[in-house]
N, C-alpha and C positions, 0 to 999 in steps of 0.2 A: 632241692634247688633253692638258691637264694638270689639276691640281687644287690648290686652296688652301683654307685654313681649318682647322677642327679638328673633332673628333668631335661630331656633332650640328649642325654648321654648315659642311658642305662645299659648295664651289662648283666647278663644272666650268668649266675655261677652254678655250674653243674657239678657240685660236690656230692660224692656218694656217701651220705651220712646215714643211710638206712638200707636194708636189704631189699632186693627186687624179687617179687614172687613171679613164678612162671617161666623162668629160664630153664632150658633142657640141655643136658649134656650126655653124650655117648662116651662110655669108658672103653679104652683099647689097651691091649697088652703092648708095652713098649719094647720088652725083650722076652725071648722065649722063657717060659717058666717050666722047669723040669722037675722030675722026681729026684730022689737022693742020689741017683747015679749020675746026674748031670746031663743025661742024654735024652731020656724019655720025656716027652711033652706031657704035662699034667692034663688030665681030662676031668671036668666037673661032672657031678652026678647026672646032670642033664645032657652030658655028652659034649659039652663045649670044650674045645681044645685051646689051651692057653699058649698059643704060638704068637709070634710077633705080629702086631697090627690086627689082631683078632678082636672084634667087638665082643665084650663079655658082659656089659651091663648098660643101663640107661638110668639117669637120675634127674630129678627136677627140684627147683628151689621152692621152699615153702614161704609162708608169710614173712619170715625173718630173713629170707634170702639164703637159707641153708639147704644144701642138697646132700643126701646120703643114700646108700644102697644097702639093701638087706640080702643081696645075692652073695653066694659063696665066692670069695676072692682069695687067692693064695698069696702068700708072701712073694713080693716081687715089685717090678716097676711098671707103672701104667701112665697113660695120658688121657686127658679129657678133651673132647671137641664139642664146642657149643653148636647145637642144631636149632635152637629157638631162643629168642630173647624177648623180654617184655615189649609190648607194642610201643613204638616210638624210639626204641633203642636198636642199634645195629650191632652185628657181630661179624667176625671173620672166621669162617669155617676152616681156614688154613692154620689157625693158631692152635698149637698143642699145649695144653696145660699139664705140666708133669706132676705126678703124685706117686708116692711109694708106700708099700705096706711092709713094715720091717718085722723081724722075729724077736719076740720077747723070750729070751732063754730061760728066764726064771719061771714064768707061768706056762711056757711052751704054747703061747698063742700069738697071733699076729697083732701088731700095734696098728690101729687105723691110720690110713694115710690122710693127710690134711692139706688142703689148699688154703694158704694164708688169706688171700683175697683176690678176687677177680672182678673187674668192673667192665660194664658195657658202656658204650659211648652214645650220647644223644645224636639222633640222626639230624642231618642238615636240611633245612628247607630252602628250596630254590624257587624264586619268584622273578619273573621278567616283566618289567613295565615298559612298553614302547611308547615313546613320546614323539609327537609331530608338532610342527609349527608352520604357520602360514608365512609366505614371502611374496614380495612383488616381483613378478617376472617381466613386467613391461607395462605399457599404457595402451588402452584401446583407442578407437577413433574419436571418442568423446573425452580423451585425456583422463579417463578413470583407470585406476590400477587394475591390472590383471593378476589375480591371486593364485598362487600355487602352494605346494606343500614340500616340506623337507624335514629330515630328522631334527628334533628339538634338543640340541645340546645345551648343557649348563643350566638345566631346570632343576630346582631344588624341591624335594618332597619330604614331608615328615611321615614317619611310620608311627601309627597309633594302635593301641590294643582296644578292640571294641568290647571285649569281655574282661571281667576281673581276672587277674593272674594270681594263681595260688602257689604258695611255696612256704618256705620256712623263714619268717622274718628274722632279722639279725638278732642274735642272742638266744634264739630258741634252739633247744636240743630235742630232736624227735625221739631220742632214746629214753627221755624222761617223761613222767606222767604229765598230762595236760600241756604238752609242748608240741602239739600237732600242727597241721597246716593252717595257714592264715593268708589273708589277701596281702600280697606284696606290691601290687600295682593296680591302682583303681582304673576303671574303664576310661577311655579317651585320654590316656596319658601319652605324652610324646616320648617315644622310646629313643629315636635317633633320626638324624637328617641324612638323606641320600641325594646325590646329584647325578643327572643323566650324563652319559659319556658322549663322545663325538658322534656315535651312531644313534644317539637319542634314547639310549636304554639305561634303565636301572636294573642291574643284575644282582639281586639279593641272594646271598648264600649265608645263612645264619641259623644257629641253633635257637629255636623258639619253643616255648611251652605250647601245649595244645590250646586252641581257641581261635577266635576270629579277630582279624587285624584289618587295617585299611591304610592306604596312602592318601595324602592330601597335599596338593601343591602349596608351597609357601613362597616361592620366588619364580616368576615366569620370565624374568629378564626385561630389558628395556623394550618399551613399546608393545608389549603383549598383555592381553587381558588375563588376569589370574584365573586359573581353573580351580573352583572350590569343590568340585565333585569328589566324593569318596569312592576309591577303588579298592574293593574288598578282596580278601582271600582267607581261607580257613586252613588251620593246621590240625590234623587229626592223627591220633596215634593208632594206625591200622596195620602197619607192617614193620619189617626190620631192615628196610633198604637204608643204605648209608646216606643217600641223597633222595629227597622226595620233592618232585616238581608239582607245584600247585598253580591253579589258574586264577586270574583276576576275574571279578564280576562286579556288576553294579546292582543297585536296588531301586525299586520304584518308590512312589510316595507311601505305599503301604508296607514297605520293608521287604517286599518279595524280590527274589533274584531275577535279574534281567540280563540279557546277553550284553557282553562288554562292547561298548561303542568305541569310536575313535577317540583316542586321548590326544586332543588337539588344542594348541594355544592359538587363539584368534589374534591377528595382527592389527594394531592401530596403524594404518598406512601413513606414509609421509604426506605432509601437506605443505604447500607454500602459498603465500599471498604477497601483494606488493603495493607500494605507494610510490608513484613517480612525481617528481617535483623539479623546479628550477634549482640547481645546486647553489646559485648565487644568493637567492633570497627566500627559497623554500615555498614559493607559490607555484601555481600551475600555468602561469603566463610567461612565455619566453620571447625575447626580442630577436629580430632578424640580424644577428651579428655574425661576423666571420668565425667567431669561436664562442660557442655556448656549451654548457654541460647540463645534461639531464641526469639527475640522481635517482636511482631506483633502490629503494629500501625493501629487501625481500625478507619477510618473516617466515620462519619454518617451524615445524613441530613434528615429533615422532621420528627423528633421525637417530641413528646409532652413533654413539660416541667413539666407537672403535673402527669406524669406516670413513674413508675419504670420499667426498662428493665433489662433483663438478657442476657449477651453475653457469648457464649460458643465457644471456639476455639479448633480445633482438628488438630493434625499433621497427614498428609497423606503421604504414600509412593507413589511417583509419578509412579514408575515402575509398581506397582500392582493395584493402585487406591484404596487401602484399608487403613484403619487407621494404622499408624505407631505404632509398639509395642516397649515398653521399654525392658530393659534387664530382667525384671520380667514377660514379656508377656502381660502387660496391655496397653490399649490405652493411648496415651499421650494427655491430654486435660486440659484446664484451663477454669474456669467459673468465671465471675465477674458480680455483680449487680450494677446498678447505676441509678440515676435520673438526666437527662441532665439539665443543667442550661440554655442552649440555644438550639434551634431546630437543629443547625448545630454545629458539633465539632468533637472531636476524643477521643479515649480511648485506652490504651495500655494493651496488654496481654503478659506475660513472661512465656516461656516454658523452664524449666531447666531439663536436662536429661543427661544420660550417653551415649556418642556418639561413644564409642570405637568400636561398631559393625556396624557403618553406613558408612563404607568406600565407597566413590564414589557414594553416593546416593543423589538424589534430593528429598527434602521434601517440601510439599505444606501445607499451613495453610488454613483450612476451618473454616468459621465463621457462626454462627446461632444466630439471634437476636429474642428474645421473649418478649412480654409484660408479666411482672411477675405476676400481679394479675389476668389477664384474662387467663394466661397460653396458649397463642397462638403465633405461629410463625408469624413474620411480615416482616422479611428480612433475606436474606442469601447471602453468597458469597462463592460459591463452584465450582470454575473453576480449574480443575487439570492442565490446560495448562497456567494459568496466571503467568507470570514471576514475577509480583509484589508480589505474594503470595509465591514465591519459594525461597528456599535457597539450597546451595550445600555443601556437606561434602567432605573433601579432600580424595584422594585415598590412601594416606600413612600416617601412624601415625607419630607424632614427636617423637624424642628421649625422652624416659621416664627415670626419676630418680627412685631410689629404692622405692619411695612411690607411684609410678604409675602415677605421673603427669609429663607433659612435662618439660624437662629441659629448664630453662629460664636463661638468663644472669643475674649475680648478679648485684645489683645496684652499681653504681660507687660512692665510698666514698673518703674522703680525704686520709685515710690510703692506700686505694687501689691505688690511683694515685701516692703516694710516693713510694710504693713497685714497681709499674710498672716502674717508673722513675729510680729507683736504678738498676733494672734488665736490663733495656735498656742501662744504662751507663756501667754496667759490661760487657755486650755483646760487646759494642763498644770498650771498653778497650782491651778485649781479641782479638778481630779482629785486633786491632792496633799492639799488641805484636806479634801475629803470622805473621803479614805482615813484621815486622822488622826482625824477625828470618829468614824468607825465603829470604829476601833481602841479609842478611849477608852471608847466605849459598851460594848463587849464586855468590857473589863477591869473596869469598874464592876459589871457584872452578875455576874462571877465572885467578887468580894470581898464580897458582901452577906451579913451575919450572919442566922442563923435561930434564933429562940427558940421552945421548946415543951416539953411533958412527955411522956416516954416511958411508955407504959402497956402492961403485959404482958397478953396475952390469957388467961394462965393464972391470974394472981393478981388481975387487975383493979386492980393498984397501980401 
């Protein structure tokens, strides 16, 4: 046996370049062997009649793979049927190997019959690895995922040899001196990758040399924890069956065999979180307008990129814990379907509503995530006390214009700026004029002459 390929893609070559010891064959007469008269069946000294399909001898191969008989055989046609093969090889007892003994007229003896070559086939090893994976079947009363199990399809495992594999390295000829067996594959070499089918199974059917092997997972798929456990099996050359089924087992910390447990991938369940804000300015304070928009940015992780999801957001009245009603009495909710490009990301929901009746109210956004096709809930965020999910509406409405919307300052234009400048200049001029008038009035009052007669109280003059 040899090997070819490369790491992760090794192929064992079962070339028969040396003889197998221990193969056993029965020899049968293929056609009646008769005396010279052509009618009488020959009988050996031990009484064996050489009639068609009579067993007349048994031979076994030696160390060189050669089998020969010392029994008395007459000239004629025979066939061999294998009854035993070397351990680990299989044979077909229905196969007849023809051989003839001819007459040498010169020496008047029979010429030995020869079988040019007969090869056995390496038996096939069958191993079945059953893989399971967790899945979310729904949500419980606390909005936590309920976990179930299903076959784990599309999981990749590597097959490794735990023992060194012996064979004939490339270039060696076992028929030459000092060209014997050597290590062709060191322990813990990756032989090949295998992937579970839709039923979650790896069904290995391969010709393998004797020794211990193990499977180890290399790819668990999106959102599953990788299973690094070694799942062992042993190939032993003990029989000649064409297919040998072997069982998987595990080992404890001391290397002892233990019963095979469940081969299960743990799921990282979907999660969502949210931040609710005023869509206009990004804060958490909203005015009591006829039309406001609450923006809800929903962050998610552990979603599958090959599945469609439906996200539903509902506005809740924090004071009552009930869905918020719009002015028409209906729940305020938004639904959006999407297929994520990556397992982790975010998606936005916008709730537009008439808020004129929501003075001094706290509103909380609840979210529910479902798998669209399976129609099952996989994640939810429903915390009435979560500040991140909450926005607050002001306690007083803004001044409204005649159309019912808040008065807002007019945008500043060039003409507006000119008009404002003119009125400011006019006001300044008026203030200046009034100041000068007052100043003159005060000055006139101070310069006024007073005429009169001074009278003394003593003289009255």
